[in-house]
C-alpha positions in Angstrom: 0.0 0.0 0.0 1.3 3.4 -0.9 1.4 6.4 1.5 0.7 10.1 1.3 2.6 12.6 3.4 0.4 15.3 4.9 2.0 18.2 6.8 -0.4 20.0 9.2 0.0 22.9 11.6 -3.6 23.6 12.6 -4.2 26.4 10.0 -7.1 26.7 7.6 -4.6 26.0 4.7 -3.6 22.7 6.3 -7.3 21.7 6.6 -7.7 22.3 2.9 -4.5 20.3 2.3 -6.1 17.5 4.4 -9.2 17.5 2.2 -6.9 17.2 -0.9 -4.9 14.4 0.8 -8.2 12.5 1.5 -9.2 12.9 -2.2 -5.8 11.5 -3.3 -5.9 8.7 -0.8 -9.3 7.6 -2.1 -8.0 7.6 -5.7 -4.8 5.8 -5.0 -5.9 3.6 -2.1 -3.2 5.1 0.0 -2.8 5.6 3.7 -1.8 9.0 5.1 1.1 9.9 7.3 -0.2 13.1 9.2 2.9 14.9 10.2 3.0 17.8 12.7 6.2 19.6 13.8 6.4 21.2 17.3 8.8 24.0 16.8 10.9 25.4 19.6 8.7 28.6 19.6 5.5 26.6 19.8 6.9 24.5 22.7 7.9 27.6 24.6 4.6 29.4 24.2 2.6 26.3 25.0 4.7 25.5 28.1 4.1 29.0 29.4 0.3 28.6 29.0 0.0 25.0 30.4 0.0 23.3 33.7 2.2 20.4 32.7 3.2 17.9 29.9 -0.1 16.1 29.9 -2.0 19.4 29.6 0.3 20.3 26.6 -0.3 17.1 24.8 -4.1 17.2 25.4 -4.3 20.8 24.1 -2.3 19.9 21.0 -4.4 16.9 20.2 -7.6 18.9 20.7 -6.3 21.5 18.3 -5.5 18.8 15.7 -8.6 16.6 16.3 -10.6 18.0 13.4 -7.9 16.8 11.0 -8.0 13.3 12.4 -11.8 13.3 12.4 -11.9 14.3 8.7 -9.6 11.5 7.7 -11.3 8.9 9.8 -14.8 10.0 8.5 -13.5 9.4 5.0 -12.5 5.9 5.9 -8.8 6.4 5.3 -6.1 4.8 7.4 -3.6 7.2 8.9 -0.8 7.5 11.3 0.0 10.6 13.3 3.7 11.5 13.5 4.8 14.3 15.8 8.3 15.7 15.2 10.2 18.3 17.2 12.5 21.0 15.7 12.4 23.5 12.9 9.3 22.7 10.7 11.1 23.1 7.3 14.0 20.9 8.2 12.0 18.2 10.0 9.3 18.0 7.3 11.9 17.7 4.4 13.8 15.0 6.4 10.7 13.0 7.1 9.3 13.4 3.5 12.6 11.9 2.2 13.0 9.1 4.7 10.8 6.8 2.5 9.1 7.0 -0.9 5.7 8.7 -0.7 3.1 8.8 -3.4 2.6 12.5 -2.8 3.6 15.2 -0.3 0.6 17.4 0.5 1.0 20.8 2.3 -0.9 24.0 2.7 0.4 27.0 0.9 0.6 29.0 4.1 0.8 28.1 7.7 0.3 29.7 11.1 3.6 31.6 11.0 3.3 34.2 8.3 6.3 36.2 9.6 8.7 33.3 9.1 7.3 32.8 5.6 8.0 36.4 4.8 11.5 36.4 6.2 12.9 32.9 5.5 10.7 31.5 2.7 7.8 29.2 3.3 7.9 25.7 4.5 5.8 24.6 1.6 8.3 26.2 -0.8 11.2 24.3 0.9 9.3 21.1 0.7 8.6 21.6 -3.0 12.3 22.3 -3.7 13.8 19.5 -1.6 11.3 16.6 -1.5 12.1 13.5 -3.5 8.3 12.9 -4.0 5.8 15.0 -6.0 4.6 17.9 -3.9 1.1 19.3 -4.0 0.7 22.8 -2.4 -2.9 23.6 -1.6 -4.1 27.2 -1.4 
């Protein structure tokens, strides 16, 4: 069975990317690797607003639950992968660790400042991924 790589960050763009990944999974009978990167900035901000590690994990899963629900409702098998580090680096490394049918990512994420200054995560995935990349607007 082939796999589709789906990068999510909780944004509206990543929800649209999720819908596209579901469509592709149905067409290709693929499963989906749902990948979320917890950046150092996100970790620090979340830690300041939480009461502990369990609270952090619960809040993160609640924020991403809509993505999991959409995939489950469509009857697609998926695996959730949580990585830690800089999103562009971690996503490219994971995308290239095995062959994926497609890499699907939203055109913009939650961090618009970083996109403006450093170039977008989706652009870096498109340039460096070994698999075909679909950027969803």
